C-alpha positions as YAML, in Angstrom:
chain: A
units: angstrom
residues:
- id: 1
  name: MET
  ca: [33.35, 18.14, 17.48]
- id: 2
  name: GLN
  ca: [29.81, 18.21, 19.84]
- id: 3
  name: GLN
  ca: [27.73, 18.62, 16.49]
- id: 4
  name: MET
  ca: [29.61, 15.45, 14.77]
- id: 5
  name: LYS
  ca: [28.73, 13.43, 17.52]
- id: 6
  name: GLN
  ca: [25.22, 14.82, 17.61]
- id: 7
  name: MET
  ca: [24.88, 13.85, 13.85]
- id: 8
  name: ILE
  ca: [26.31, 10.35, 14.42]
- id: 9
  name: LEU
  ca: [23.89, 9.98, 17.36]
- id: 10
  name: THR
  ca: [20.93, 11.05, 15.16]
- id: 11
  name: MET
  ca: [21.93, 9.00, 12.31]
- id: 12
  name: GLY
  ca: [22.19, 5.87, 14.65]
- id: 13
  name: MET
  ca: [18.92, 6.66, 15.85]
- id: 14
  name: ILE
  ca: [17.26, 7.07, 12.62]
- id: 15
  name: LEU
  ca: [18.56, 3.89, 11.26]
- id: 16
  name: LEU
  ca: [17.44, 1.92, 14.05]
- id: 17
  name: LEU
  ca: [13.76, 3.14, 13.50]
- id: 18
  name: THR
  ca: [13.74, 2.23, 9.77]
- id: 19
  name: THR
  ca: [12.22, -1.18, 9.01]
- id: 20
  name: THR
  ca: [14.22, -3.73, 6.75]
- id: 21
  name: ALA
  ca: [12.67, -4.41, 3.42]
- id: 22
  name: SER
  ca: [10.87, -7.73, 2.79]
- id: 23
  name: ALA
  ca: [8.17, -8.81, 0.32]
- id: 24
  name: LEU
  ca: [5.06, -9.94, 1.68]
- id: 25
  name: SER
  ca: [3.33, -13.42, 0.60]
- id: 26
  name: TRP
  ca: [-0.36, -13.00, 0.54]
- id: 27
  name: ALA
  ca: [-2.31, -15.68, 2.13]
- id: 28
  name: TYR
  ca: [-5.03, -15.41, -0.51]
- id: 29
  name: ALA
  ca: [-6.02, -13.39, -3.61]
- id: 30
  name: PHE
  ca: [-8.20, -10.64, -2.87]
- id: 31
  name: VAL
  ca: [-10.10, -7.37, -4.44]
- id: 32
  name: VAL
  ca: [-11.10, -4.40, -2.22]
- id: 33
  name: TYR
  ca: [-14.28, -2.66, -3.24]
- id: 34
  name: ASN
  ca: [-16.14, 0.35, -1.53]
- id: 35
  name: GLY
  ca: [-13.88, -0.25, 1.43]
- id: 36
  name: ASN
  ca: [-14.59, -3.82, 1.91]
- id: 37
  name: VAL
  ca: [-11.98, -6.66, 1.36]
- id: 38
  name: TYR
  ca: [-13.24, -9.89, -0.44]
- id: 39
  name: GLU
  ca: [-11.43, -13.06, -0.88]
- id: 40
  name: VAL
  ca: [-11.43, -14.40, -4.54]
- id: 41
  name: THR
  ca: [-12.51, -18.10, -4.55]
- id: 42
  name: ASP
  ca: [-12.32, -20.71, -7.26]
- id: 43
  name: GLU
  ca: [-16.10, -20.61, -7.63]
- id: 44
  name: VAL
  ca: [-17.30, -19.85, -10.81]
- id: 45
  name: VAL
  ca: [-20.06, -17.58, -11.65]
- id: 46
  name: SER
  ca: [-22.10, -18.22, -14.72]
- id: 47
  name: VAL
  ca: [-22.49, -15.23, -17.15]
- id: 48
  name: SER
  ca: [-26.18, -15.61, -16.45]
- id: 49
  name: GLU
  ca: [-25.93, -14.70, -12.89]
- id: 50
  name: VAL
  ca: [-23.60, -11.52, -13.45]
- id: 51
  name: ASP
  ca: [-25.56, -8.09, -13.32]
- id: 52
  name: GLU
  ca: [-24.21, -4.64, -14.00]
- id: 53
  name: GLN
  ca: [-20.51, -3.45, -13.41]
- id: 54
  name: ILE
  ca: [-19.95, -1.86, -10.00]
- id: 55
  name: GLY
  ca: [-16.24, -1.07, -10.07]
- id: 56
  name: GLU
  ca: [-12.65, -2.03, -11.30]
- id: 57
  name: VAL
  ca: [-9.33, -2.72, -9.69]
- id: 58
  name: LYS
  ca: [-7.52, 0.90, -9.65]
- id: 59
  name: SER
  ca: [-4.28, 0.20, -7.39]
- id: 60
  name: LYS
  ca: [-2.13, -2.58, -6.52]
- id: 61
  name: PRO
  ca: [-1.07, -3.17, -2.80]
- id: 62
  name: ASP
  ca: [2.51, -2.30, -1.45]
- id: 63
  name: ASP
  ca: [4.92, -5.61, -1.61]
- id: 64
  name: GLN
  ca: [6.81, -4.20, 1.25]
- id: 65
  name: THR
  ca: [4.22, -2.73, 3.46]
- id: 66
  name: GLY
  ca: [1.00, -4.47, 2.60]
- id: 67
  name: ASP
  ca: [-0.47, -1.00, 2.45]
- id: 68
  name: TYR
  ca: [-3.28, -0.58, -0.15]
- id: 69
  name: TYR
  ca: [-5.87, 2.33, -0.84]
- id: 70
  name: GLY
  ca: [-9.17, 2.24, -2.63]
- id: 71
  name: ASP
  ca: [-10.15, -0.44, -5.13]
- id: 72
  name: ALA
  ca: [-7.18, -2.56, -5.08]
- id: 73
  name: SER
  ca: [-5.90, -6.36, -5.72]
- id: 74
  name: ASN
  ca: [-3.02, -8.33, -4.87]
- id: 75
  name: PHE
  ca: [-3.99, -10.79, -7.70]
- id: 76
  name: TYR
  ca: [-5.70, -9.09, -10.51]
- id: 77
  name: GLU
  ca: [-4.12, -6.25, -12.82]
- id: 78
  name: ILE
  ca: [-5.44, -2.54, -12.79]
- id: 79
  name: GLY
  ca: [-8.53, -2.31, -14.92]
- id: 80
  name: THR
  ca: [-10.03, -5.81, -13.86]
- id: 81
  name: LYS
  ca: [-13.92, -5.31, -13.31]
- id: 82
  name: TYR
  ca: [-16.04, -6.19, -10.35]
- id: 83
  name: TYR
  ca: [-19.67, -6.96, -11.16]
- id: 84
  name: GLU
  ca: [-22.75, -7.51, -8.95]
- id: 85
  name: ILE
  ca: [-24.30, -11.10, -8.87]
- id: 86
  name: LYS
  ca: [-27.81, -11.26, -9.11]
- id: 87
  name: GLY
  ca: [-29.68, -12.22, -6.20]
- id: 88
  name: THR
  ca: [-26.62, -11.65, -3.96]
- id: 89
  name: SER
  ca: [-25.91, -8.44, -1.62]
- id: 90
  name: LYS
  ca: [-22.62, -6.70, -2.53]
- id: 91
  name: LYS
  ca: [-22.03, -7.14, 1.23]
- id: 92
  name: GLU
  ca: [-21.73, -10.78, 0.88]
- id: 93
  name: ALA
  ca: [-20.23, -11.39, -2.42]
- id: 94
  name: ILE
  ca: [-19.21, -10.01, -5.69]
- id: 95
  name: ALA
  ca: [-18.14, -11.29, -9.15]
- id: 96
  name: ILE
  ca: [-14.50, -10.61, -10.53]
- id: 97
  name: GLU
  ca: [-14.07, -10.85, -14.19]
- id: 98
  name: ASP
  ca: [-11.34, -13.71, -14.77]
- id: 99
  name: GLY
  ca: [-10.75, -13.29, -18.49]
- id: 100
  name: ASN
  ca: [-12.48, -14.55, -21.33]
- id: 101
  name: HIS
  ca: [-15.84, -13.64, -19.95]
- id: 102
  name: GLN
  ca: [-15.46, -15.99, -17.17]
- id: 103
  name: PHE
  ca: [-16.19, -14.67, -13.46]
- id: 104
  name: LYS
  ca: [-15.05, -15.83, -10.18]
- id: 105
  name: LYS
  ca: [-16.94, -15.21, -6.72]
- id: 106
  name: ALA
  ca: [-15.29, -13.06, -4.35]
- id: 107
  name: GLU
  ca: [-16.70, -13.49, -0.92]
- id: 108
  name: PHE
  ca: [-16.71, -10.68, 1.97]
- id: 109
  name: ARG
  ca: [-13.93, -11.17, 4.73]
- id: 110
  name: HIS
  ca: [-13.76, -8.09, 6.47]
- id: 111
  name: GLU
  ca: [-13.80, -3.86, 5.84]
- id: 112
  name: ALA
  ca: [-10.33, -2.56, 4.63]
- id: 113
  name: PRO
  ca: [-8.50, -0.80, 7.29]
- id: 114
  name: ILE
  ca: [-8.50, 3.03, 6.94]
- id: 115
  name: LYS
  ca: [-5.31, 4.37, 5.97]
- id: 116
  name: SER
  ca: [-4.01, 7.88, 5.24]
- id: 117
  name: ARG
  ca: [-2.34, 8.19, 1.72]
- id: 118
  name: ILE
  ca: [0.49, 10.37, 3.11]
- id: 119
  name: PRO
  ca: [3.70, 8.59, 2.37]
- id: 120
  name: TYR
  ca: [5.14, 8.53, 5.94]
- id: 121
  name: ARG
  ca: [8.42, 6.77, 4.96]
- id: 122
  name: SER
  ca: [9.16, 9.30, 2.28]
- id: 123
  name: ILE
  ca: [8.56, 11.92, 4.57]
- id: 124
  name: MET
  ca: [10.96, 10.51, 7.10]
- id: 125
  name: TYR
  ca: [13.75, 10.07, 4.84]
- id: 126
  name: GLY
  ca: [13.42, 13.71, 3.49]
- id: 127
  name: VAL
  ca: [13.48, 14.75, 7.22]
- id: 128
  name: PHE
  ca: [16.79, 12.64, 7.65]
- id: 129
  name: VAL
  ca: [18.48, 14.29, 4.48]
- id: 130
  name: ILE
  ca: [17.52, 17.85, 5.76]
- id: 131
  name: ILE
  ca: [18.95, 17.22, 9.33]
- id: 132
  name: ILE
  ca: [22.26, 15.70, 7.68]
- id: 133
  name: ILE
  ca: [22.54, 18.59, 5.31]
- id: 134
  name: SER
  ca: [21.97, 21.09, 8.29]
- id: 135
  name: PHE
  ca: [24.69, 19.47, 10.30]
- id: 136
  name: VAL
  ca: [27.20, 19.37, 7.40]
- id: 137
  name: TYR
  ca: [26.28, 23.07, 6.78]
- id: 138
  name: GLN
  ca: [26.73, 24.30, 10.30]
- id: 139
  name: TRP
  ca: [29.92, 21.96, 10.81]
- id: 140
  name: ARG
  ca: [31.40, 23.59, 7.65]
- id: 141
  name: ARG
  ca: [30.44, 27.32, 8.76]
- id: 142
  name: LYS
  ca: [32.24, 26.42, 12.21]
- id: 143
  name: ILE
  ca: [35.28, 25.25, 10.31]
- id: 144
  name: ASN
  ca: [35.51, 28.33, 8.24]
- id: 145
  name: ALA
  ca: [35.01, 30.55, 11.12]
- id: 146
  name: SER
  ca: [37.58, 29.10, 13.22]
- id: 147
  name: LYS
  ca: [40.09, 29.67, 9.94]
- id: 148
  name: SER
  ca: [39.21, 33.46, 9.99]
...
């Protein structure tokens, strides 16, 4: 009986610690390149100003947490290419392929936050399941021992 109370208390604490799911609404379209976040503007970059390709979108942010890793974008699809702009430092701005050989200017806003790639939420749920299974196993063992 004591173990059952502990199990219920543990489940309650874990449920209180979890967050509810909600989708984020992004303030602006952005791309991440080389650890920096760039806001994509409406300013068109002419083809003559576009220099060599420097990267591409490789991942999308998580709509629930906002976490993103590496070269990511909340607006552009994976595979969208980044280019250097002639005469402009990559720290200041880059060009983003916007379809049909059109390019938009993306201006530096801030450095991307350093985040670990460890999926903490998945680990937390895994530990929770293991705890529940452990309690149920011990409880059943105790019942079977009392019947003997």
